[in-house]
C-alpha positions as YAML, in Angstrom:
chain: A
units: angstrom
residues:
- id: 1
  name: MET
  ca: [-3.94, -12.93, -5.42]
- id: 2
  name: ARG
  ca: [-6.32, -13.16, -2.52]
- id: 3
  name: GLU
  ca: [-5.77, -16.68, -1.92]
- id: 4
  name: ALA
  ca: [-1.95, -16.43, -2.42]
- id: 5
  name: TRP
  ca: [-1.66, -13.65, 0.26]
- id: 6
  name: ASP
  ca: [-3.83, -15.70, 2.49]
- id: 7
  name: GLU
  ca: [-1.36, -18.60, 2.16]
- id: 8
  name: GLN
  ca: [1.19, -16.34, 3.13]
- id: 9
  name: ALA
  ca: [-0.34, -14.40, 5.88]
- id: 10
  name: ALA
  ca: [1.49, -16.50, 8.85]
- id: 11
  name: ASN
  ca: [4.91, -16.04, 6.93]
- id: 12
  name: TRP
  ca: [3.88, -12.11, 6.53]
- id: 13
  name: ILE
  ca: [3.27, -11.71, 10.20]
- id: 14
  name: ALA
  ca: [6.71, -13.17, 11.54]
- id: 15
  name: PHE
  ca: [8.42, -11.30, 8.79]
- id: 16
  name: VAL
  ca: [6.94, -8.04, 9.60]
- id: 17
  name: ARG
  ca: [7.17, -8.55, 13.40]
- id: 18
  name: ALA
  ca: [10.84, -9.71, 13.15]
- id: 19
  name: ARG
  ca: [11.48, -6.24, 11.36]
- id: 20
  name: LEU
  ca: [12.60, -7.81, 8.25]
- id: 21
  name: ASP
  ca: [10.81, -5.63, 5.70]
- id: 22
  name: LYS
  ca: [13.47, -3.41, 4.62]
- id: 23
  name: GLY
  ca: [11.03, -1.14, 2.55]
- id: 24
  name: TRP
  ca: [9.25, -0.23, 5.88]
- id: 25
  name: ASP
  ca: [11.58, 2.44, 6.91]
- id: 26
  name: LEU
  ca: [11.90, 3.68, 3.52]
- id: 27
  name: THR
  ca: [7.90, 4.12, 2.75]
- id: 28
  name: ARG
  ca: [6.37, 4.74, 6.11]
- id: 29
  name: PRO
  ca: [8.01, 8.62, 6.75]
- id: 30
  name: PRO
  ca: [7.00, 9.80, 3.18]
- id: 31
  name: PHE
  ca: [3.66, 8.33, 3.14]
- id: 32
  name: LEU
  ca: [2.56, 9.66, 6.64]
- id: 33
  name: ALA
  ca: [3.69, 13.03, 5.38]
- id: 34
  name: LEU
  ca: [1.22, 12.47, 2.38]
- id: 35
  name: LEU
  ca: [-1.67, 12.18, 4.70]
- id: 36
  name: PRO
  ca: [-3.99, 14.91, 5.98]
- id: 37
  name: PRO
  ca: [-4.49, 15.48, 9.67]
- id: 38
  name: ALA
  ca: [-6.73, 12.89, 11.76]
- id: 39
  name: GLY
  ca: [-10.60, 13.20, 11.03]
- id: 40
  name: ARG
  ca: [-13.36, 11.13, 12.04]
- id: 41
  name: LEU
  ca: [-12.52, 7.88, 10.62]
- id: 42
  name: THR
  ca: [-9.56, 6.44, 8.78]
- id: 43
  name: LEU
  ca: [-10.15, 3.27, 6.77]
- id: 44
  name: ASP
  ca: [-6.93, 1.35, 6.37]
- id: 45
  name: VAL
  ca: [-7.56, -1.13, 3.30]
- id: 46
  name: GLY
  ca: [-5.24, -4.05, 3.04]
- id: 47
  name: CYS
  ca: [-4.03, -3.54, 6.72]
- id: 48
  name: GLY
  ca: [-2.29, -6.54, 7.00]
- id: 49
  name: GLU
  ca: [-0.89, -7.32, 10.44]
- id: 50
  name: GLY
  ca: [-1.88, -3.65, 11.61]
- id: 51
  name: ARG
  ca: [1.33, -1.98, 11.40]
- id: 52
  name: LEU
  ca: [0.42, 1.19, 9.49]
- id: 53
  name: GLY
  ca: [-2.83, 1.27, 11.42]
- id: 54
  name: ARG
  ca: [-1.05, 1.44, 14.55]
- id: 55
  name: ALA
  ca: [1.20, 4.19, 13.33]
- id: 56
  name: LEU
  ca: [-1.78, 6.09, 12.30]
- id: 57
  name: THR
  ca: [-3.54, 5.58, 15.64]
- id: 58
  name: ASP
  ca: [-0.51, 7.15, 17.27]
- id: 59
  name: ALA
  ca: [-0.77, 10.14, 15.17]
- id: 60
  name: GLY
  ca: [-4.29, 10.72, 16.42]
- id: 61
  name: HIS
  ca: [-6.45, 8.83, 13.62]
- id: 62
  name: ARG
  ca: [-9.40, 6.81, 14.49]
- id: 63
  name: VAL
  ca: [-8.59, 3.63, 12.34]
- id: 64
  name: VAL
  ca: [-10.56, 0.69, 11.16]
- id: 65
  name: GLY
  ca: [-8.56, -1.60, 9.39]
- id: 66
  name: VAL
  ca: [-9.76, -4.19, 6.52]
- id: 67
  name: ASP
  ca: [-8.15, -7.28, 5.07]
- id: 68
  name: ALA
  ca: [-9.44, -9.98, 2.94]
- id: 69
  name: SER
  ca: [-7.43, -12.39, 4.96]
- id: 70
  name: PHE
  ca: [-8.73, -13.52, 8.34]
- id: 71
  name: THR
  ca: [-5.39, -14.48, 9.79]
- id: 72
  name: LEU
  ca: [-4.10, -10.90, 9.10]
- id: 73
  name: ALA
  ca: [-7.08, -9.08, 10.31]
- id: 74
  name: HIS
  ca: [-6.99, -11.37, 13.38]
- id: 75
  name: ALA
  ca: [-3.41, -10.56, 13.89]
- id: 76
  name: ALA
  ca: [-4.19, -6.86, 13.75]
- id: 77
  name: ALA
  ca: [-7.05, -7.14, 16.14]
- id: 78
  name: THR
  ca: [-5.16, -8.96, 18.67]
- id: 79
  name: HIS
  ca: [-1.79, -7.08, 18.94]
- id: 80
  name: GLU
  ca: [-0.81, -5.45, 22.12]
- id: 81
  name: SER
  ca: [-1.88, -2.33, 20.34]
- id: 82
  name: PRO
  ca: [-4.97, -3.64, 18.85]
- id: 83
  name: LEU
  ca: [-6.98, -2.21, 15.69]
- id: 84
  name: HIS
  ca: [-10.66, -2.56, 14.96]
- id: 85
  name: ALA
  ca: [-10.32, -4.76, 12.24]
- id: 86
  name: LEU
  ca: [-12.78, -6.33, 9.35]
- id: 87
  name: VAL
  ca: [-12.29, -9.19, 7.11]
- id: 88
  name: SER
  ca: [-13.79, -7.93, 3.68]
- id: 89
  name: ASP
  ca: [-12.79, -7.78, 0.32]
- id: 90
  name: ALA
  ca: [-11.46, -4.22, -1.02]
- id: 91
  name: SER
  ca: [-13.93, -4.44, -3.97]
- id: 92
  name: HIS
  ca: [-16.95, -5.01, -1.53]
- id: 93
  name: LEU
  ca: [-16.10, -3.35, 1.81]
- id: 94
  name: ALA
  ca: [-18.33, -4.10, 4.55]
- id: 95
  name: VAL
  ca: [-18.57, -0.08, 5.45]
- id: 96
  name: CYS
  ca: [-21.39, 2.30, 5.23]
- id: 97
  name: ASP
  ca: [-21.57, 5.07, 2.35]
- id: 98
  name: ALA
  ca: [-19.66, 8.09, 3.11]
- id: 99
  name: ALA
  ca: [-18.28, 6.81, 6.60]
- id: 100
  name: ALA
  ca: [-14.92, 7.89, 6.43]
- id: 101
  name: ASP
  ca: [-12.79, 11.00, 5.30]
- id: 102
  name: LEU
  ca: [-9.60, 9.26, 4.52]
- id: 103
  name: VAL
  ca: [-8.90, 6.01, 3.06]
- id: 104
  name: VAL
  ca: [-5.36, 4.55, 3.04]
- id: 105
  name: ALA
  ca: [-3.93, 1.71, 0.90]
- id: 106
  name: PHE
  ca: [-0.33, 1.21, 1.90]
- id: 107
  name: MET
  ca: [1.57, -1.27, -0.22]
- id: 108
  name: SER
  ca: [-1.48, -3.21, -0.75]
- id: 109
  name: LEU
  ca: [-3.35, -1.87, -4.11]
- id: 110
  name: MET
  ca: [-0.82, -3.75, -6.07]
- id: 111
  name: ASP
  ca: [-1.70, -6.91, -4.40]
- id: 112
  name: ILE
  ca: [-5.51, -6.50, -4.81]
- id: 113
  name: ASP
  ca: [-6.93, -8.40, -7.73]
- id: 114
  name: ASP
  ca: [-9.76, -6.00, -8.55]
- id: 115
  name: LEU
  ca: [-8.12, -2.44, -8.94]
- id: 116
  name: GLN
  ca: [-10.99, -1.05, -10.25]
- id: 117
  name: GLY
  ca: [-13.45, -2.34, -7.93]
- id: 118
  name: ALA
  ca: [-11.13, -1.52, -5.11]
- id: 119
  name: VAL
  ca: [-10.86, 2.35, -6.00]
- id: 120
  name: ARG
  ca: [-14.56, 2.50, -6.73]
- id: 121
  name: GLU
  ca: [-15.37, 1.32, -3.16]
- id: 122
  name: ALA
  ca: [-12.98, 3.70, -1.81]
- id: 123
  name: ALA
  ca: [-14.85, 6.43, -3.31]
- id: 124
  name: ARG
  ca: [-18.14, 4.77, -2.05]
- id: 125
  name: VAL
  ca: [-17.06, 4.82, 1.50]
- id: 126
  name: LEU
  ca: [-15.54, 8.35, 1.24]
- id: 127
  name: ARG
  ca: [-17.35, 11.62, 2.06]
- id: 128
  name: PRO
  ca: [-17.57, 14.03, -0.72]
- id: 129
  name: GLY
  ca: [-14.22, 15.87, -0.52]
- id: 130
  name: GLY
  ca: [-12.53, 12.95, 1.28]
- id: 131
  name: LEU
  ca: [-8.95, 11.53, 0.58]
- id: 132
  name: PHE
  ca: [-7.53, 8.49, -0.78]
- id: 133
  name: CYS
  ca: [-4.06, 7.78, -0.47]
- id: 134
  name: PHE
  ca: [-1.85, 4.98, -1.40]
- id: 135
  name: ALA
  ca: [1.51, 3.59, -1.98]
- id: 136
  name: ILE
  ca: [2.66, 0.97, -4.22]
- id: 137
  name: VAL
  ca: [5.93, -0.33, -5.59]
- id: 138
  name: HIS
  ca: [6.67, 1.72, -8.37]
- id: 139
  name: PRO
  ca: [5.69, 0.16, -11.75]
- id: 140
  name: VAL
  ca: [9.30, 1.11, -13.45]
- id: 141
  name: ALA
  ca: [11.06, -0.49, -10.52]
- id: 142
  name: GLU
  ca: [9.11, -3.79, -11.00]
- id: 143
  name: SER
  ca: [9.84, -3.84, -14.82]
- id: 144
  name: GLY
  ca: [13.43, -4.21, -14.53]
- id: 145
  name: ARG
  ca: [16.56, -4.95, -12.53]
- id: 146
  name: PHE
  ca: [19.80, -3.30, -11.58]
- id: 147
  name: GLN
  ca: [23.07, -4.68, -13.36]
- id: 148
  name: LYS
  ca: [26.40, -5.44, -11.91]
- id: 149
  name: ASP
  ca: [27.55, -2.14, -13.23]
- id: 150
  name: GLY
  ca: [24.75, -0.19, -11.64]
- id: 151
  name: THR
  ca: [22.96, 0.34, -14.54]
- id: 152
  name: PHE
  ca: [19.10, -0.43, -14.51]
- id: 153
  name: LEU
  ca: [17.76, -2.69, -17.40]
- id: 154
  name: MET
  ca: [14.17, -2.72, -18.13]
- id: 155
  name: ASP
  ca: [13.56, -6.07, -19.22]
- id: 156
  name: ARG
  ca: [9.87, -6.60, -18.77]
- id: 157
  name: SER
  ca: [6.87, -5.02, -20.35]
- id: 158
  name: TYR
  ca: [6.20, -1.52, -18.41]
- id: 159
  name: LEU
  ca: [2.88, -1.20, -20.40]
- id: 160
  name: GLY
  ca: [1.83, -4.66, -19.74]
- id: 161
  name: VAL
  ca: [-0.19, -6.24, -16.86]
- id: 162
  name: TRP
  ca: [1.29, -9.20, -15.39]
- id: 163
  name: ARG
  ca: [1.32, -10.98, -12.07]
- id: 164
  name: TYR
  ca: [4.68, -12.17, -10.39]
- id: 165
  name: PRO
  ca: [5.76, -13.99, -7.30]
- id: 166
  name: ASP
  ca: [8.58, -12.44, -5.40]
- id: 167
  name: PRO
  ca: [10.15, -14.90, -2.96]
- id: 168
  name: VAL
  ca: [12.39, -13.56, -0.20]
- id: 169
  name: GLN
  ca: [14.79, -15.27, 2.41]
- id: 170
  name: ARG
  ca: [15.90, -13.49, 5.09]
- id: 171
  name: GLN
  ca: [17.55, -14.27, 8.45]
- id: 172
  name: GLY
  ca: [15.77, -17.74, 8.36]
- id: 173
  name: PHE
  ca: [12.34, -16.56, 7.39]
- id: 174
  name: GLU
  ca: [10.89, -17.24, 4.00]
- id: 175
  name: MET
  ca: [8.18, -14.79, 2.38]
- id: 176
  name: THR
  ca: [6.52, -14.67, -0.96]
- id: 177
  name: PHE
  ca: [4.99, -11.79, -2.09]
- id: 178
  name: HIS
  ca: [2.25, -11.92, -4.95]
- id: 179
  name: THR
  ca: [1.74, -8.87, -6.95]
- id: 180
  name: GLU
  ca: [-0.08, -7.63, -10.28]
- id: 181
  name: HIS
  ca: [2.05, -5.24, -12.10]
- id: 182
  name: ARG
  ca: [0.14, -2.37, -13.83]
- id: 183
  name: PRO
  ca: [1.45, 1.00, -15.45]
- id: 184
  name: ILE
  ca: [0.74, 4.11, -13.67]
- id: 185
  name: SER
  ca: [-2.07, 4.88, -16.25]
- id: 186
  name: ARG
  ca: [-4.18, 2.08, -15.08]
- id: 187
  name: TYR
  ca: [-4.23, 3.53, -11.50]
- id: 188
  name: SER
  ca: [-5.01, 7.01, -12.72]
- id: 189
  name: LYS
  ca: [-7.71, 5.61, -15.07]
- id: 190
  name: ALA
  ca: [-9.37, 3.94, -12.26]
- id: 191
  name: LEU
  ca: [-9.00, 6.84, -9.90]
- id: 192
  name: LEU
  ca: [-10.79, 9.37, -12.55]
- id: 193
  name: GLU
  ca: [-13.40, 6.99, -13.46]
- id: 194
  name: ALA
  ca: [-14.36, 6.51, -9.72]
- id: 195
  name: GLY
  ca: [-14.63, 10.41, -9.31]
- id: 196
  name: PHE
  ca: [-11.24, 11.21, -7.89]
- id: 197
  name: VAL
  ca: [-9.09, 14.28, -8.50]
- id: 198
  name: ILE
  ca: [-5.31, 13.54, -8.31]
- id: 199
  name: GLU
  ca: [-3.78, 16.07, -6.07]
- id: 200
  name: GLU
  ca: [-0.16, 14.81, -5.64]
- id: 201
  name: ILE
  ca: [2.15, 12.33, -6.94]
- id: 202
  name: ARG
  ca: [5.26, 11.35, -5.07]
- id: 203
  name: GLU
  ca: [8.24, 9.06, -5.86]
- id: 204
  name: PRO
  ca: [10.25, 9.21, -2.52]
- id: 205
  name: ILE
  ca: [14.01, 8.71, -2.61]
- id: 206
  name: PRO
  ca: [16.12, 7.44, 0.33]
- id: 207
  name: ASP
  ca: [17.26, 10.22, 2.56]
- id: 208
  name: GLU
  ca: [20.62, 11.09, 4.17]
- id: 209
  name: ASP
  ca: [19.50, 9.03, 7.55]
- id: 210
  name: VAL
  ca: [18.62, 6.05, 5.40]
- id: 211
  name: LEU
  ca: [22.10, 5.99, 3.41]
- id: 212
  name: ALA
  ca: [24.09, 6.42, 6.40]
- id: 213
  name: ALA
  ca: [22.78, 2.97, 7.73]
- id: 214
  name: ARG
  ca: [22.19, 1.35, 4.25]
- id: 215
  name: PRO
  ca: [24.50, 2.77, 1.58]
- id: 216
  name: GLU
  ca: [23.25, 0.03, -0.82]
- id: 217
  name: GLU
  ca: [19.94, 2.12, -1.04]
- id: 218
  name: ALA
  ca: [21.74, 4.91, -2.88]
- id: 219
  name: ARG
  ca: [20.75, 2.89, -6.29]
- id: 220
  name: TRP
  ca: [17.45, 3.85, -5.57]
- id: 221
  name: ARG
  ca: [18.07, 7.59, -6.07]
- id: 222
  name: GLN
  ca: [18.49, 6.94, -9.96]
- id: 223
  name: VAL
  ca: [15.47, 4.86, -10.20]
- id: 224
  name: PRO
  ca: [12.22, 5.44, -8.46]
- id: 225
  name: ASN
  ca: [11.29, 2.44, -6.16]
- id: 226
  name: PHE
  ca: [8.08, 3.60, -4.54]
- id: 227
  name: LEU
  ca: [4.99, 5.50, -5.78]
- id: 228
  name: MET
  ca: [2.73, 7.33, -3.51]
- id: 229
  name: VAL
  ca: [-0.39, 9.15, -4.45]
- id: 230
  name: ARG
  ca: [-3.07, 11.43, -3.09]
- id: 231
  name: ALA
  ca: [-6.34, 11.88, -4.84]
- id: 232
  name: ARG
  ca: [-9.54, 13.58, -3.49]
- id: 233
  name: LEU
  ca: [-13.07, 12.50, -4.04]
- id: 234
  name: SER
  ca: [-15.27, 15.29, -6.04]
- id: 235
  name: ALA
  ca: [-17.21, 17.23, -4.04]
- id: 236
  name: HIS
  ca: [-20.10, 16.51, -6.34]
- id: 237
  name: HIS
  ca: [-19.68, 12.70, -6.39]
- id: 238
  name: ASP
  ca: [-22.71, 10.72, -6.06]
...
């Protein structure tokens, strides 16, 4: 998936900066609400072109972005509101041990090849008691589709692990997402093995303001579209 996302990097930058990612307004507010106040360092893993890092900076966080794609890290670092950004694989972060008190992976962990390695690295770069917060497409939403009558049919294996491309065309822009579906148990297992304790799981639904502007999003009040997790590294983690 790393190579596939690097190939799509220019498309993603154009897609985001044209404000065509409909999920952004649905995911950003509840994810920011999940996070603790700013500390000494927030590491944004899979930072993309830097939009979440900029939002965190505006909220007072000292942010370093990390992305495996040079094109995306460069876009984050050269934006008019630039981030400090590193080119580094999520499973081999170029960051010192215990350097951060918050690691975030916003809509990126499902696009990372080595889930276990990425979660272990999040634990390594966090101080004991630090937080790891991430958001992903909900594995239930990945496993099915809405039918014409409004019912949701799960037609793929929820319990399996499988990769899929998701091509999107919107207002003349083309973008193909590359993702690996994993059941929730895969994420919880990786967290627990790395020394994390899960503090909270959220499955946000569209609020009234979103529905007023985009009534079609009401269907995501029946089935969860996104999953957000906050996990704390054990104070005794070594």
